[in-house]
C-alpha positions as CSV (number, residue, x, y, z in Angstrom):
1,M,-22.1,-60.3,-33.0
2,K,-21.7,-56.9,-31.4
3,I,-20.6,-57.2,-27.8
4,D,-21.5,-54.6,-25.2
5,E,-18.3,-52.9,-23.9
6,K,-19.3,-52.9,-20.3
7,S,-20.2,-56.6,-20.3
8,M,-17.0,-57.4,-22.2
9,F,-14.9,-55.9,-19.5
10,F,-16.8,-57.5,-16.6
11,W,-16.8,-61.1,-18.0
12,G,-13.3,-60.7,-19.4
13,L,-12.1,-59.6,-15.9
14,L,-13.9,-62.6,-14.3
15,G,-12.0,-64.9,-16.6
16,F,-8.7,-63.1,-15.9
17,K,-9.2,-63.6,-12.2
18,I,-10.1,-67.2,-12.6
19,G,-7.0,-67.7,-14.6
20,R,-4.9,-65.9,-12.0
21,L,-6.0,-68.5,-9.4
22,E,-4.6,-71.2,-11.5
23,F,-1.1,-70.1,-10.5
24,L,-1.9,-69.4,-6.8
25,W,-3.9,-72.4,-5.7
26,D,-1.1,-74.7,-4.7
27,S,1.5,-72.1,-3.9
28,P,3.4,-72.7,-0.6
29,Y,4.0,-69.0,0.0
30,K,1.8,-67.3,2.6
31,E,1.7,-64.1,0.5
32,A,0.3,-66.1,-2.4
33,Q,-2.3,-67.8,-0.2
34,A,-3.5,-64.5,1.1
35,V,-3.8,-63.2,-2.5
36,F,-5.6,-66.4,-3.5
37,E,-8.2,-66.1,-0.8
38,E,-8.9,-62.5,-1.7
39,S,-9.2,-63.3,-5.4
40,K,-11.4,-66.3,-4.8
41,N,-13.8,-64.3,-2.6
42,E,-13.9,-61.5,-5.2
43,I,-14.8,-64.1,-7.9
44,L,-17.6,-65.4,-5.7
45,R,-19.0,-61.9,-5.3
46,M,-18.9,-61.4,-9.1
47,V,-20.8,-64.5,-10.0
48,G,-23.2,-64.1,-7.0
49,D,-25.9,-66.8,-6.6
50,E,-26.2,-67.5,-10.3
51,V,-23.6,-70.2,-10.4
52,P,-23.4,-73.3,-8.1
53,V,-19.7,-73.1,-7.3
54,N,-17.7,-76.1,-6.1
55,E,-14.8,-75.0,-3.9
56,T,-13.2,-78.4,-3.3
57,D,-10.0,-77.4,-5.2
58,Y,-9.0,-75.1,-8.1
59,K,-10.0,-77.6,-10.8
60,A,-13.5,-78.0,-9.3
61,F,-13.8,-74.3,-8.6
62,A,-12.8,-73.2,-12.2
63,E,-14.8,-76.0,-13.8
64,S,-18.0,-75.2,-12.0
65,I,-18.0,-71.6,-13.2
66,T,-16.6,-72.0,-16.7
67,Y,-18.7,-75.0,-17.5
68,F,-21.9,-73.3,-16.3
69,Y,-21.5,-70.5,-18.7
70,M,-20.3,-72.8,-21.5
71,K,-23.7,-74.5,-21.2
72,N,-25.9,-71.5,-20.6
73,D,-24.4,-68.4,-22.2
74,V,-21.9,-68.7,-25.0
75,E,-21.1,-65.0,-25.1
76,K,-20.2,-64.8,-21.4
77,F,-18.3,-68.1,-21.7
78,S,-16.3,-66.7,-24.6
79,L,-15.4,-63.5,-22.7
80,L,-14.3,-65.6,-19.7
81,M,-11.9,-67.6,-22.0
82,I,-10.5,-64.4,-23.5
83,G,-9.8,-63.1,-20.0
84,R,-8.0,-66.3,-19.2
85,C,-6.0,-66.0,-22.4
86,I,-4.9,-62.5,-21.4
87,Q,-3.8,-63.7,-18.0
88,R,-1.7,-66.5,-19.4
89,C,-0.1,-64.3,-22.0
90,G,0.8,-61.9,-19.2
91,L,3.2,-64.5,-17.9
92,L,5.2,-64.7,-21.2
93,S,7.8,-62.2,-19.9
94,A,8.6,-64.6,-17.0
95,C,9.2,-67.5,-19.3
96,K,12.9,-68.5,-19.6
97,G,13.8,-69.9,-22.9
98,T,12.0,-70.6,-26.2
99,E,10.5,-73.9,-25.0
100,A,8.9,-72.4,-21.9
101,R,7.6,-69.5,-24.0
102,N,6.1,-71.8,-26.6
103,E,4.4,-73.9,-24.0
104,M,2.8,-70.8,-22.4
105,L,1.7,-69.6,-25.9
106,H,0.1,-73.0,-26.4
107,L,-1.7,-72.8,-23.1
108,A,-2.9,-69.3,-23.8
109,S,-4.1,-70.1,-27.3
110,S,-6.0,-73.2,-26.1
111,C,-8.3,-70.8,-24.1
112,L,-9.7,-69.6,-27.4
113,D,-10.3,-73.0,-29.1
114,S,-13.9,-73.4,-27.9
115,I,-15.0,-69.8,-28.7
116,P,-17.5,-70.0,-31.5
117,I,-17.1,-67.9,-34.7
118,S,-20.5,-66.3,-33.9
119,V,-18.7,-64.4,-31.1
120,V,-15.2,-63.9,-32.6
121,K,-14.9,-64.5,-36.3
122,D,-11.1,-63.7,-36.5
123,K,-9.5,-65.6,-33.5
124,D,-6.1,-65.3,-35.1
125,L,-6.3,-61.5,-34.9
126,L,-7.7,-61.7,-31.4
127,F,-4.8,-63.9,-30.2
128,S,-2.1,-61.9,-32.0
129,T,-3.4,-58.7,-30.5
130,I,-3.2,-60.2,-27.0
131,V,0.3,-61.6,-27.5
132,K,1.7,-58.4,-29.0
133,N,0.4,-56.4,-26.1
134,H,1.0,-58.9,-23.3
135,N,3.0,-56.4,-21.2
136,K,0.2,-53.9,-21.1
137,S,-2.6,-53.8,-18.4
138,F,-5.7,-55.9,-18.7
139,T,-7.8,-52.7,-19.3
140,E,-5.5,-51.6,-22.1
141,I,-5.6,-55.0,-23.8
142,M,-9.4,-55.3,-23.6
143,S,-9.8,-51.8,-25.0
144,M,-7.6,-52.8,-28.0
145,L,-9.6,-56.0,-28.5
146,Y,-12.9,-54.1,-28.4
147,E,-11.8,-51.7,-31.1
148,A,-10.0,-54.2,-33.3
149,V,-12.0,-57.4,-33.0
150,L,-15.0,-57.7,-30.7
151,S,-17.1,-54.8,-31.7
152,E,-17.0,-55.6,-35.5
153,E,-20.4,-56.3,-37.0
154,D,-21.4,-56.6,-40.7
155,S,-24.4,-57.9,-42.6
156,E,-22.9,-61.3,-42.9
157,Q,-22.4,-61.6,-39.1
158,S,-25.9,-60.3,-38.5
159,E,-27.4,-62.9,-40.8
160,Y,-25.3,-65.5,-39.0
161,A,-26.4,-64.3,-35.6
162,S,-30.1,-64.8,-36.5
163,V,-29.4,-68.4,-37.6
164,E,-27.3,-68.9,-34.5
165,K,-30.1,-67.8,-32.3
166,K,-32.5,-70.2,-34.0
167,N,-30.1,-73.1,-33.5
168,K,-29.4,-72.1,-29.9
169,D,-33.1,-72.0,-29.1
170,L,-33.3,-75.6,-30.4
171,D,-30.1,-76.5,-28.4
172,G,-28.8,-78.0,-31.7
173,Y,-25.2,-78.4,-32.5
174,L,-22.8,-81.0,-34.0
175,F,-20.0,-82.6,-32.1
176,I,-16.8,-82.8,-34.2
177,S,-14.7,-85.9,-33.5
178,Y,-11.1,-85.8,-34.8
179,S,-7.5,-86.7,-34.1
180,S,-5.4,-83.8,-32.8
181,K,-3.0,-84.5,-35.7
182,D,-5.8,-83.4,-38.1
183,Y,-6.6,-80.2,-36.2
184,E,-6.3,-77.9,-39.3
185,T,-8.7,-80.1,-41.3
186,A,-11.2,-80.2,-38.5
187,M,-11.0,-76.4,-38.1
188,K,-11.8,-76.0,-41.8
189,I,-14.9,-78.1,-41.4
190,R,-15.9,-76.3,-38.2
191,E,-15.5,-72.9,-39.7
192,F,-17.5,-73.9,-42.8
193,L,-20.4,-75.2,-40.7
194,E,-20.4,-72.3,-38.3
195,D,-20.3,-69.8,-41.2
196,N,-23.4,-71.5,-42.5
197,G,-25.2,-71.2,-39.1
198,I,-24.5,-74.7,-37.8
199,R,-23.3,-74.6,-34.2
200,C,-20.3,-76.9,-33.5
201,W,-18.6,-78.3,-30.4
202,M,-15.0,-79.2,-30.9
203,A,-12.7,-80.0,-28.0
204,P,-8.9,-79.5,-28.5
205,A,-6.5,-81.9,-26.7
206,S,-5.8,-79.1,-24.2
207,I,-9.4,-78.7,-23.3
208,L,-10.4,-75.8,-21.1
209,G,-8.1,-75.6,-18.1
210,G,-9.7,-76.8,-14.9
211,M,-12.4,-78.9,-16.6
212,D,-12.7,-82.7,-16.4
213,Y,-12.1,-83.9,-20.0
214,S,-14.1,-87.1,-19.8
215,E,-17.2,-85.6,-18.2
216,V,-17.3,-82.7,-20.6
217,I,-16.9,-84.9,-23.7
218,V,-19.7,-87.3,-22.6
219,D,-22.0,-84.5,-21.9
220,A,-21.2,-82.7,-25.2
221,I,-21.8,-85.8,-27.3
222,E,-25.1,-86.7,-25.5
223,R,-26.5,-83.2,-25.9
224,S,-25.5,-82.9,-29.5
225,S,-27.7,-83.5,-32.6
226,G,-25.1,-85.7,-34.2
227,V,-21.4,-86.3,-34.7
228,V,-19.1,-85.2,-37.6
229,L,-16.2,-87.6,-37.8
230,V,-13.0,-86.5,-39.5
231,L,-12.1,-89.9,-40.8
232,T,-8.4,-90.3,-41.4
233,D,-5.6,-92.8,-40.7
234,N,-4.9,-90.6,-37.6
235,S,-8.4,-90.8,-36.2
236,Q,-8.6,-94.5,-36.8
237,E,-5.5,-95.0,-34.7
238,S,-6.5,-92.4,-32.1
239,K,-7.0,-93.3,-28.5
240,W,-9.9,-90.9,-28.0
241,V,-11.9,-90.9,-31.3
242,P,-13.2,-94.5,-31.0
243,K,-14.3,-93.8,-27.4
244,E,-16.2,-90.7,-28.6
245,L,-17.9,-92.8,-31.3
246,D,-18.9,-95.4,-28.8
247,I,-20.5,-92.8,-26.6
248,A,-22.3,-91.4,-29.7
249,I,-23.6,-94.9,-30.7
250,T,-24.8,-95.6,-27.1
251,A,-26.6,-92.2,-27.2
252,D,-28.2,-93.1,-30.5
253,K,-26.5,-90.3,-32.4
254,I,-26.1,-90.3,-36.2
255,I,-22.5,-90.1,-37.3
256,I,-21.4,-88.3,-40.5
257,P,-17.9,-89.6,-41.5
258,V,-15.9,-87.2,-43.7
259,H,-13.1,-89.3,-45.2
260,T,-10.3,-86.7,-45.8
261,D,-7.3,-89.0,-46.7
262,S,-6.7,-92.1,-48.7
263,S,-6.5,-94.5,-45.7
264,A,-8.4,-97.8,-45.9
265,I,-11.2,-98.0,-43.3
266,I,-10.1,-100.6,-40.8
267,K,-12.5,-103.2,-39.3
268,K,-12.9,-101.6,-35.9
269,M,-13.8,-98.3,-37.5
270,H,-16.0,-99.9,-40.2
271,F,-18.0,-101.6,-37.4
272,R,-18.7,-98.2,-35.7
273,I,-19.8,-96.4,-38.9
274,T,-21.4,-99.3,-40.7
275,D,-24.8,-97.5,-40.8
276,S,-23.3,-94.2,-41.9
277,Q,-22.9,-92.8,-45.4
278,V,-19.3,-91.9,-45.7
279,I,-18.6,-88.5,-47.5
280,E,-15.4,-88.9,-49.5
281,A,-13.2,-85.7,-49.4
282,Y,-9.8,-87.0,-50.3
283,G,-7.6,-84.2,-51.7
284,D,-9.8,-81.3,-51.0
285,V,-12.2,-81.1,-48.0
286,S,-13.9,-78.1,-49.5
287,S,-15.2,-80.2,-52.3
288,V,-17.7,-81.9,-50.0
289,F,-18.9,-78.8,-48.1
290,D,-22.3,-78.8,-49.9
291,P,-23.3,-82.4,-49.1
292,L,-21.9,-81.9,-45.6
293,I,-24.1,-78.9,-44.9
294,K,-27.2,-80.7,-46.2
295,A,-26.5,-83.7,-43.9
296,A,-25.9,-81.3,-41.0
297,R,-29.1,-79.5,-41.5
298,I,-31.0,-82.8,-41.7
299,L,-29.6,-83.7,-38.2
300,L,-30.6,-80.3,-36.8
301,D,-34.1,-80.5,-38.1
302,R,-34.8,-84.0,-36.7
């Protein structure tokens, strides 16, 4: 999807400023508090009356803006998260020691996890470009991203965009439920589905800074067309996956289990998926991509 350069800078800057508040909100220093108030007021001017903003605390403030665009405009939401990623990477120089640096890199990369492939197909290139140039100004980094990543458009992406628009009009997407230990497998499934025009919602453990995990998950499942379960020993023992499935069952959502390891299905999991046809993918998840896409399209067409 080709992104307008002017819009890219505006929404990226908004995300950058929201991210900046993350490190100023609770600061005891008067100078930081003055900067915070100035930044907050600037953000309010940028969003105008479009967004109902909650100013109770930083978490509520950031959540009300970010979640609004996540639900209503995926492109603006994606640019917000890119701006927040740039802001976090800008703090790498201040990190003392490898552990602190790695933690900041993790926080920065988590901003990009919920950006759909329809907006940025190569998120690895996007992130590496930001990290390599983290000492440069916001404007310089965004210019590099625009040239290297965000302005790319080919026939395949154009075809994808038309399918994406159709699905967006239907508000159809699939929620991917998985254990964080199976992140790479879940990402392969997500990338395959989105490459074939199926929108996905997949929340990493470090879900969007400033947002209430439980509220976002419940809403995402209830609004979805169905759930793709990455069924493994890890997900069966997960604290969160069974809760996500219970929400899906209560909301009368169809569950598509993709069994990607040789684990036996335990009783509590079998009970939750007893009415679901399990897709066996042990050894090579790509071997079940065809039946998975067929099942996904059936859900979206319901």
